[in-house]
C-alpha positions as CSV (number, residue, x, y, z in Angstrom):
1,M,29.7,-38.6,293.5
2,S,26.9,-36.8,291.6
3,S,26.1,-37.8,288.1
4,A,27.5,-34.5,286.8
5,E,30.9,-34.9,288.4
6,T,33.8,-35.6,286.0
7,I,35.4,-39.1,286.2
8,K,39.2,-38.7,285.8
9,P,40.9,-40.8,283.1
10,A,42.9,-42.6,285.8
11,E,39.7,-43.8,287.4
12,T,38.1,-45.4,284.3
13,D,38.2,-49.0,283.2
14,Q,41.5,-49.6,281.5
15,S,40.0,-51.8,278.8
16,A,41.3,-51.2,275.3
17,P,39.5,-48.6,273.2
18,I,36.6,-49.8,271.1
19,S,35.4,-48.9,267.6
20,I,31.7,-48.1,267.4
21,V,30.2,-47.9,263.8
22,M,26.9,-46.2,263.3
23,V,25.2,-47.2,260.1
24,Q,23.0,-44.4,258.6
25,D,20.9,-46.0,255.9
26,V,17.4,-46.3,254.4
27,F,15.1,-49.0,256.0
28,Q,11.8,-49.2,254.1
29,V,8.6,-49.8,256.0
30,G,7.5,-53.4,255.6
31,D,10.5,-54.5,253.5
32,I,11.6,-56.7,256.4
33,K,13.7,-59.2,254.4
34,N,15.7,-56.6,252.6
35,N,16.1,-54.6,255.8
36,A,17.5,-57.7,257.5
37,D,19.9,-58.3,254.5
38,K,21.2,-54.7,255.0
39,I,21.8,-55.4,258.7
40,I,23.6,-58.6,258.0
41,E,25.8,-57.2,255.2
42,A,26.7,-54.0,256.9
43,S,27.5,-55.9,260.2
44,I,29.8,-58.3,258.4
45,K,31.6,-55.5,256.5
46,A,32.1,-53.4,259.7
47,S,33.4,-56.5,261.6
48,Q,35.9,-57.2,258.9
49,Q,37.1,-53.6,259.2
50,G,37.6,-53.9,262.9
51,A,34.4,-52.7,264.5
52,D,33.6,-53.8,268.0
53,L,30.0,-52.6,267.9
54,V,27.8,-51.9,264.9
55,V,24.6,-49.9,265.5
56,F,21.5,-49.5,263.3
57,P,18.6,-47.0,263.7
58,E,15.3,-47.3,265.5
59,L,13.0,-50.0,264.2
60,A,15.5,-50.6,261.4
61,L,14.3,-54.2,260.8
62,V,10.7,-53.0,259.9
63,G,11.1,-49.4,258.9
64,Y,9.6,-46.3,260.5
65,P,6.7,-45.7,261.1
66,P,5.1,-49.1,260.5
67,E,1.7,-47.8,261.8
68,D,-1.1,-50.4,261.8
69,L,1.1,-53.0,260.3
70,L,2.1,-53.5,263.9
71,Q,-1.4,-54.8,264.6
72,R,-1.0,-57.7,262.1
73,Q,0.3,-60.9,263.5
74,G,1.7,-62.0,260.2
75,F,3.9,-58.8,260.2
76,L,5.2,-59.6,263.7
77,R,5.8,-63.2,262.8
78,Q,7.9,-62.2,259.8
79,T,9.8,-59.7,262.0
80,K,10.6,-62.5,264.5
81,N,11.7,-64.9,261.7
82,E,14.0,-62.3,260.1
83,C,15.5,-61.5,263.6
84,L,16.3,-65.2,264.0
85,R,17.9,-65.2,260.5
86,I,20.1,-62.3,261.5
87,Q,21.2,-64.2,264.6
88,H,22.0,-67.3,262.6
89,S,23.7,-65.4,259.7
90,L,26.0,-63.5,262.1
91,K,26.8,-66.2,264.5
92,E,29.8,-67.6,262.8
93,C,31.1,-64.7,260.7
94,I,31.6,-61.6,262.9
95,G,33.5,-63.0,265.8
96,D,33.1,-60.9,268.9
97,T,31.6,-57.8,267.2
98,G,28.4,-56.7,268.8
99,V,25.4,-55.6,266.8
100,V,22.5,-53.4,267.9
101,F,19.4,-52.8,265.8
102,G,15.8,-51.6,266.4
103,L,12.7,-53.8,266.0
104,P,9.2,-54.2,267.5
105,Y,9.4,-56.9,270.2
106,E,6.7,-58.8,272.0
107,H,7.4,-59.6,275.7
108,A,4.9,-60.8,278.3
109,G,1.9,-60.0,276.2
110,E,3.1,-56.4,275.4
111,L,4.6,-54.9,272.3
112,Y,7.7,-52.7,272.7
113,N,9.7,-50.4,270.5
114,A,12.9,-52.2,271.2
115,A,16.6,-52.4,270.5
116,L,18.4,-55.7,270.5
117,Y,22.0,-56.3,271.4
118,L,23.4,-59.3,269.7
119,S,26.9,-60.9,270.2
120,H,28.1,-64.3,269.0
121,G,24.7,-64.9,267.6
122,V,23.1,-64.7,271.1
123,I,20.7,-62.0,272.2
124,R,22.5,-60.4,275.2
125,K,20.1,-57.6,276.0
126,F,16.9,-55.8,275.0
127,C,16.3,-52.1,275.4
128,F,12.7,-50.9,275.5
129,K,11.9,-47.3,274.6
130,Q,10.7,-45.5,277.6
131,S,9.3,-42.2,276.2
132,L,6.6,-42.9,273.6
133,P,5.9,-39.7,271.6
134,N,2.2,-39.0,271.0
135,Y,2.3,-35.6,269.3
136,S,2.9,-34.1,265.9
137,V,3.4,-37.0,263.4
138,F,3.9,-39.5,266.2
139,D,1.3,-41.9,267.8
140,E,3.5,-44.6,269.4
141,K,1.2,-45.0,272.4
142,R,-1.3,-46.5,269.9
143,Y,1.0,-49.5,269.4
144,F,3.7,-49.8,272.1
145,S,4.0,-50.2,275.8
146,A,6.6,-48.1,277.5
147,G,9.8,-49.5,278.9
148,Q,10.6,-48.8,282.5
149,E,14.4,-49.0,282.7
150,S,17.4,-47.9,280.7
151,S,19.6,-50.6,279.4
152,I,23.4,-50.9,279.7
153,I,25.4,-53.2,277.5
154,D,28.9,-54.4,278.1
155,V,31.1,-54.1,275.0
156,K,34.6,-55.5,275.8
157,G,34.6,-54.1,279.3
158,H,32.9,-50.7,278.4
159,K,29.5,-49.8,279.7
160,I,27.4,-48.3,276.9
161,G,23.9,-47.0,277.6
162,L,21.2,-47.5,275.0
163,L,18.4,-45.0,274.4
164,I,15.8,-44.9,271.7
165,C,14.9,-41.6,270.0
166,E,12.5,-39.7,272.2
167,D,14.4,-41.0,275.3
168,V,17.3,-38.7,274.7
169,W,15.0,-35.6,274.8
170,Q,14.0,-36.5,278.3
171,T,16.4,-35.5,281.0
172,D,15.3,-38.3,283.3
173,C,16.1,-41.0,280.8
174,V,19.6,-39.7,280.3
175,K,20.1,-39.3,284.0
176,Q,19.0,-42.8,284.7
177,S,21.3,-44.2,282.1
178,K,24.3,-42.4,283.6
179,N,23.3,-43.4,287.2
180,N,23.0,-47.0,286.0
181,G,26.7,-47.0,285.1
182,A,26.8,-45.9,281.4
183,Q,30.2,-44.4,280.4
184,A,28.8,-43.4,277.0
185,I,25.3,-43.3,275.4
186,V,24.2,-44.5,272.0
187,V,20.8,-43.3,270.8
188,L,18.9,-45.1,268.0
189,N,16.6,-42.8,266.1
190,A,14.0,-42.5,263.3
191,S,13.8,-38.8,263.5
192,P,11.9,-37.0,260.7
193,F,13.2,-33.8,259.1
194,H,11.8,-30.4,259.5
195,I,13.5,-27.0,258.9
196,N,16.0,-26.2,261.6
197,K,15.9,-29.8,263.0
198,H,19.7,-30.0,263.2
199,A,19.9,-27.1,265.6
200,E,17.4,-28.6,267.9
201,R,19.2,-32.0,267.9
202,I,22.6,-30.5,268.6
203,D,21.2,-28.3,271.4
204,I,19.7,-31.2,273.3
205,L,22.8,-33.5,272.9
206,Q,25.1,-30.8,274.0
207,K,22.9,-29.9,277.0
208,H,22.8,-33.5,278.2
209,A,26.5,-34.2,277.5
210,K,27.4,-31.1,279.6
211,Q,24.9,-31.8,282.4
212,F,25.8,-35.4,282.9
213,D,29.4,-35.3,281.7
214,I,29.0,-38.2,279.2
215,P,29.6,-38.6,275.5
216,I,26.5,-39.2,273.4
217,M,26.3,-40.8,269.9
218,Y,23.1,-40.1,267.9
219,L,22.2,-42.3,264.9
220,N,19.4,-41.5,262.5
221,M,18.1,-43.1,259.3
222,T,17.7,-41.7,255.8
223,G,15.1,-41.9,253.1
224,G,11.4,-41.1,252.9
225,Q,8.2,-42.7,254.1
226,D,5.0,-41.3,252.6
227,E,4.9,-37.7,254.0
228,L,8.0,-38.0,256.1
229,V,11.6,-37.6,255.1
230,F,14.6,-38.7,257.3
231,D,17.7,-36.6,256.9
232,G,20.3,-38.8,258.5
233,D,22.5,-36.1,260.1
234,S,23.8,-38.5,262.7
235,L,25.9,-36.8,265.3
236,A,28.3,-37.4,268.2
237,V,29.3,-35.0,271.0
238,N,32.0,-35.6,273.5
239,R,32.0,-35.0,277.3
240,Q,32.8,-31.4,276.7
241,A,29.7,-31.1,274.5
242,E,31.8,-30.6,271.5
243,L,30.6,-31.9,268.1
244,V,33.1,-34.5,267.1
245,A,31.3,-36.3,264.3
246,R,28.5,-35.6,261.8
247,A,27.2,-37.7,259.0
248,S,25.9,-36.7,255.6
249,L,22.4,-35.1,255.1
250,F,19.9,-37.3,253.2
251,E,22.6,-39.8,252.2
252,D,23.7,-43.2,253.3
253,D,26.7,-42.9,255.5
254,K,28.7,-44.6,258.3
255,I,30.4,-43.0,261.2
256,E,33.2,-44.7,263.1
257,I,33.7,-43.5,266.7
258,I,36.5,-44.5,269.0
259,F,35.6,-44.8,272.7
260,D,38.5,-45.2,275.1
261,G,36.4,-45.7,278.3
262,Y,36.4,-41.9,279.0
263,D,35.6,-40.0,275.9
264,I,35.0,-40.3,272.1
265,T,36.9,-39.2,269.0
266,S,36.1,-39.5,265.3
267,Q,37.5,-38.4,262.0
268,H,34.1,-38.2,260.4
269,M,32.8,-34.7,259.9
270,V,30.9,-33.6,256.9
271,D,30.6,-30.0,255.6
272,S,27.7,-28.3,257.4
273,E,27.7,-25.0,255.6
274,A,24.6,-25.6,253.4
275,S,21.9,-22.9,253.4
276,S,18.4,-23.6,254.8
277,E,17.1,-23.5,251.2
278,A,19.7,-26.0,250.0
279,V,18.8,-28.4,252.8
280,T,15.1,-28.0,252.3
281,Y,15.5,-28.6,248.5
282,K,17.4,-31.8,249.2
283,A,14.6,-32.9,251.6
284,L,12.1,-32.4,248.7
285,L,14.3,-34.4,246.3
286,T,14.5,-37.2,248.8
287,G,10.7,-37.3,249.4
288,V,9.9,-37.4,245.7
289,R,12.5,-40.0,244.8
290,E,11.6,-42.3,247.6
291,F,7.8,-42.0,247.1
292,V,7.9,-42.6,243.4
293,H,10.4,-45.4,243.4
294,Q,9.0,-47.3,246.5
295,N,5.5,-47.2,245.0
296,G,6.6,-48.8,241.7
297,F,6.2,-45.9,239.2
298,T,8.5,-45.5,236.2
299,G,8.3,-41.7,236.3
300,V,6.0,-38.7,236.7
301,V,3.9,-36.3,234.7
302,I,3.4,-32.7,235.6
303,G,1.0,-30.1,234.4
304,L,3.2,-27.1,233.5
305,S,1.5,-23.7,233.6
306,G,4.3,-21.3,233.1
307,G,3.9,-20.3,236.8
308,V,6.3,-20.5,239.7
309,D,4.8,-23.5,241.5
310,S,4.9,-25.9,238.6
311,A,8.3,-24.6,237.6
312,L,9.7,-25.5,241.0
313,T,7.9,-28.9,241.0
314,L,9.4,-29.7,237.6
315,A,12.9,-28.9,238.7
316,I,12.5,-31.0,241.9
317,A,11.2,-33.9,239.8
318,C,14.0,-33.8,237.3
319,D,16.7,-33.5,240.0
320,A,15.1,-36.4,242.0
321,L,14.3,-38.8,239.2
322,G,16.2,-37.7,236.1
323,A,14.8,-35.7,233.2
324,E,14.2,-38.9,231.2
325,N,11.6,-40.0,233.8
326,V,9.7,-36.7,233.7
327,E,7.0,-35.5,231.3
328,A,5.6,-32.0,231.3
329,V,2.3,-31.1,229.7
330,M,1.1,-27.5,229.0
331,M,-2.7,-27.3,228.8
332,P,-3.6,-23.8,227.6
333,S,-7.1,-22.3,227.6
334,R,-8.5,-19.1,226.1
335,Y,-7.1,-17.3,229.2
336,T,-3.5,-18.6,229.0
337,A,-1.1,-15.7,228.2
338,D,1.5,-16.0,225.5
339,I,4.2,-15.5,228.1
340,S,3.0,-18.5,230.0
341,L,3.3,-20.6,226.9
342,Q,6.8,-19.2,226.3
343,D,8.0,-19.7,229.9
344,A,6.7,-23.2,230.2
345,A,8.4,-24.2,226.9
346,A,11.6,-22.6,228.1
347,E,11.5,-24.5,231.5
348,A,11.0,-27.8,229.7
349,E,13.8,-27.1,227.3
350,L,16.2,-26.0,230.0
351,L,15.6,-29.2,232.0
352,G,15.5,-31.5,228.9
353,V,12.1,-33.1,229.6
354,K,9.5,-34.5,227.2
355,Y,7.1,-31.7,226.6
356,D,3.6,-31.7,225.1
357,V,1.0,-29.0,224.5
358,V,-2.6,-30.2,224.8
359,A,-5.2,-27.4,224.6
360,I,-8.3,-27.7,226.7
361,E,-10.5,-25.4,224.7
362,D,-12.5,-28.1,222.9
363,V,-12.9,-30.2,226.1
364,F,-14.0,-27.1,228.0
365,N,-16.5,-26.2,225.4
366,S,-17.9,-29.7,225.3
367,F,-18.5,-29.6,229.1
368,I,-20.2,-26.2,228.8
369,N,-22.4,-27.3,226.0
370,T,-23.3,-30.5,227.8
371,L,-24.2,-28.6,231.0
372,A,-26.0,-25.7,229.2
373,P,-29.5,-27.1,229.9
374,V,-28.7,-27.5,233.6
375,F,-27.1,-24.1,233.8
376,D,-29.8,-22.3,231.9
377,G,-30.2,-18.8,233.3
378,A,-27.2,-19.0,235.6
379,S,-24.5,-16.4,235.4
380,V,-20.8,-17.3,234.8
381,D,-18.9,-17.7,238.1
382,T,-16.2,-19.9,239.6
383,T,-17.9,-22.9,238.3
384,E,-16.5,-22.3,234.8
385,E,-13.1,-21.7,236.3
386,N,-13.2,-25.0,238.1
387,I,-14.3,-26.8,235.0
388,Q,-11.1,-25.7,233.3
389,A,-9.0,-27.0,236.2
390,R,-10.9,-30.3,236.1
391,C,-10.4,-30.7,232.3
392,R,-6.7,-30.5,233.0
393,G,-6.9,-33.0,235.9
394,L,-8.7,-35.4,233.6
395,L,-6.1,-35.1,230.9
396,L,-3.2,-35.6,233.3
397,M,-4.8,-38.7,234.8
398,A,-5.4,-40.1,231.3
399,I,-1.7,-39.7,230.5
400,S,-0.8,-41.2,233.9
401,N,-2.9,-44.3,233.2
402,K,-1.6,-44.8,229.7
403,Q,2.1,-44.3,230.5
404,G,2.3,-45.6,234.1
405,R,3.6,-42.3,235.4
406,M,2.4,-40.8,238.6
407,V,0.9,-37.3,238.4
408,L,2.7,-34.8,240.7
409,T,0.4,-32.0,241.9
410,T,1.9,-28.5,242.1
411,G,-0.1,-26.8,244.9
412,N,1.8,-25.1,247.7
413,K,1.0,-24.8,251.4
414,S,-0.5,-21.3,251.2
415,E,-3.0,-22.4,248.6
416,M,-3.8,-25.6,250.4
417,A,-4.4,-23.7,253.6
418,V,-7.0,-21.4,252.2
419,G,-8.6,-23.7,249.6
420,Y,-7.2,-21.8,246.6
421,A,-7.3,-25.0,244.6
422,T,-9.8,-27.1,242.8
423,L,-10.8,-30.6,243.9
424,Y,-10.4,-33.1,241.1
425,G,-8.6,-30.3,239.1
426,D,-5.2,-29.0,240.0
427,M,-5.4,-31.1,243.2
428,C,-5.6,-34.2,241.1
429,G,-2.6,-36.5,241.4
430,G,-0.7,-39.0,243.5
431,F,1.9,-36.9,245.3
432,A,2.3,-33.3,246.2
433,P,6.0,-32.3,246.5
434,I,5.5,-28.7,247.7
435,K,2.3,-29.2,249.7
436,D,4.2,-28.0,252.9
437,V,6.1,-25.2,251.1
438,C,4.5,-21.8,251.6
439,K,4.4,-19.4,248.6
440,T,7.2,-17.1,249.9
441,L,9.5,-20.1,250.4
442,V,8.6,-21.4,246.8
443,Y,10.3,-18.2,245.5
444,K,13.3,-18.7,247.7
445,L,13.7,-22.3,246.6
446,C,13.5,-21.3,243.0
447,R,16.2,-18.7,243.5
448,Y,18.3,-21.3,245.2
449,R,17.8,-23.8,242.3
450,N,18.7,-21.1,239.8
451,S,22.0,-20.4,241.7
452,V,23.0,-24.0,240.9
453,S,22.0,-23.7,237.3
454,A,19.4,-21.5,235.6
455,V,16.3,-23.6,234.9
456,I,13.5,-21.2,235.8
457,P,13.1,-18.1,233.7
458,E,13.5,-14.8,235.6
459,R,10.1,-13.6,234.4
460,V,8.4,-16.5,236.2
461,L,9.8,-15.2,239.4
462,T,8.9,-11.6,238.9
463,R,5.4,-11.6,237.3
464,P,2.3,-11.5,239.6
465,P,1.1,-15.1,240.3
466,T,-2.1,-16.0,238.5
467,A,-4.3,-19.1,238.0
468,E,-5.3,-17.8,234.5
469,L,-8.9,-19.1,234.8
470,R,-10.5,-15.8,233.8
471,E,-9.5,-12.5,232.2
472,D,-6.8,-10.5,234.0
473,Q,-6.9,-12.8,237.0
474,C,-4.4,-12.4,239.8
475,D,-4.0,-14.4,243.0
476,Q,-4.2,-11.2,245.1
477,D,-7.7,-10.6,243.8
478,S,-8.8,-13.3,246.2
479,L,-6.0,-13.5,248.7
480,P,-3.9,-11.1,250.9
481,D,-0.3,-10.5,249.8
482,Y,1.6,-13.7,250.2
483,D,4.0,-12.2,252.7
484,V,1.1,-11.4,254.9
485,L,-0.8,-14.6,254.2
486,D,2.2,-16.8,255.0
487,R,2.9,-15.0,258.2
488,I,-0.7,-15.5,259.4
489,L,-0.5,-19.2,258.4
490,E,2.8,-19.7,260.3
491,L,1.4,-18.2,263.4
492,S,-2.0,-19.8,263.2
493,V,-1.4,-23.2,261.6
494,E,2.1,-24.0,262.7
495,Q,2.2,-22.2,266.1
496,D,-1.5,-22.3,267.1
497,K,-1.4,-18.7,268.1
498,P,-4.7,-17.1,269.1
499,I,-6.1,-14.3,267.0
500,D,-5.2,-11.5,269.4
501,E,-1.5,-12.5,269.4
502,I,-1.5,-12.7,265.6
503,V,-3.0,-9.2,265.4
504,A,-0.4,-8.0,267.9
505,E,2.2,-8.8,265.3
506,G,0.9,-5.8,263.4
507,I,-1.4,-7.6,261.0
508,D,-4.9,-6.2,260.2
509,R,-7.6,-8.0,262.3
510,E,-10.0,-8.4,259.4
511,T,-7.3,-9.9,257.3
512,V,-6.5,-12.4,260.1
513,L,-10.2,-13.3,260.5
514,Q,-10.6,-13.7,256.7
515,V,-7.6,-16.1,256.5
516,I,-8.5,-18.2,259.5
517,T,-12.1,-18.5,258.2
518,M,-10.8,-19.8,254.9
519,V,-8.5,-22.3,256.6
520,Q,-11.5,-23.6,258.7
521,R,-13.8,-23.9,255.7
522,N,-11.4,-25.9,253.5
523,E,-10.6,-28.8,255.7
524,Y,-12.7,-31.0,253.4
525,K,-10.5,-30.2,250.5
526,R,-7.3,-31.0,252.3
527,R,-8.7,-34.3,253.6
528,Q,-9.0,-35.3,249.9
529,S,-5.6,-34.0,248.8
530,A,-2.6,-36.0,247.7
531,P,0.1,-36.8,250.4
532,G,3.0,-34.4,250.4
533,I,6.4,-33.9,251.9
534,R,6.6,-32.5,255.4
535,I,9.3,-29.9,255.9
536,T,7.8,-27.7,258.6
537,R,7.1,-28.4,262.3
538,R,3.4,-28.7,261.4
539,A,2.2,-29.8,258.0
540,F,-1.4,-30.5,256.8
541,G,-1.8,-34.3,257.2
542,R,-0.3,-36.4,260.0
543,D,0.5,-33.3,262.1
544,R,-2.8,-31.5,262.0
545,R,-6.0,-33.6,262.4
546,Y,-9.0,-31.4,262.5
547,P,-12.6,-32.5,262.0
548,I,-14.2,-31.7,258.6
549,T,-17.6,-31.1,260.3
550,S,-17.4,-28.8,263.3
551,G,-19.5,-26.1,264.8
552,Y,-16.4,-24.5,266.4
553,R,-15.2,-21.3,265.0
554,R,-12.3,-19.2,266.3
555,K,-13.7,-15.8,267.2
């Protein structure tokens, strides 16, 4: 019988149905003891509620991605000790409930990305990840050896195949699991979010379920880790490739699935009608909340300009952390328009944040006077513009130091791509919430947030964007229209399209060359920028690692 042929119910094992509980939760990198506590507590609770198998995400014991912590022997020793504590703690209190969780595991001198199957306090089976991703934000081949065989565990007479994350994207791994006797497959994941990720996941699960006539349960984690956010969105599809269970997005959740030896059923299905903007906004909230809290800050401070980027950043911060933990500072100069002052004050009032106005004119003049002997005979240019931005950066960092609040920068992806930002000025800060949000998406997210409750004045969304660093300045004095710029960046940065293919989209060649040249020249700025939340398939940072110094130029 081929692996794709249907097994009739009468031909299956007649063991009683089993309850499989998938625990979708936050597992912080390096917080091994607390992660172990979560595994123990959730396992005991699920067992008390009748679960036969409790499953936790990929590398749940240590968090994902642990990066070079994996090269520290002390880290691996602590992992081993906490694993032993989990075994001891569960030995007497969960009966015959099985537990599966992810961890790094050393075997025969090699380190594996593994899943452990525990029953009655005894390790019954290890599963080693076979497909180690080494692209985009992933570099697992730096740390792990690849497993060679799929693992099948026996849960009260039912054969459950275990796969780890990337394995389920590889047809051969799924096929091997089915051929080795799996009646159903459980996949442990630490799968970072990007826009449209849900559609990609459900497509691959349905494809494999249909091809191999096998139900697949997909468990993911939640929370944020530096630039990555994990959206949960755990899923289960039956033998007919129908979605039968879905967990919450960006929230802790548990899914109970009943497997009868033939197929799976579940009563857990969350509402999936949220718009792309709503999901993306929630990803940004998650990233800010996790980064600020996990790094021990009491709150944040934001430079508020009256423009659209800082308005969106302020809304995200308030929604993520609470208005009481957010401070906004308007720092006007001689070039700041009255409407900018009015709109910034309105934003702060609508969101209920602490708001201060600290003018930079005296500080700016002091710098100019101090530098006058050095600048003697030189004409005014962007130097004076950048000094204004750096005055603001200095003031924000002083407030941050005094109050223990992290500075959130407000630059977007379009600006970061072409270097339309000032080092040690508006780039100054600890975290960049909208670093991977292009300018056109900034406007869409603002519109979405206002649809929930109006917190961004309409004028902010309709006036031409400006840095207000000289008279009558407008972004489009230096940049193409944002619709054009963002399309070029999508094709060039995110999709790596060659110039001719970008031009074939109907975009002026000289404009394409101008933008690509600006991107290439500003790698040094991005290398010094604050980390920010990844929401696209290719963000600046972990995804895109270009040399600062290079003789290569795209022609």
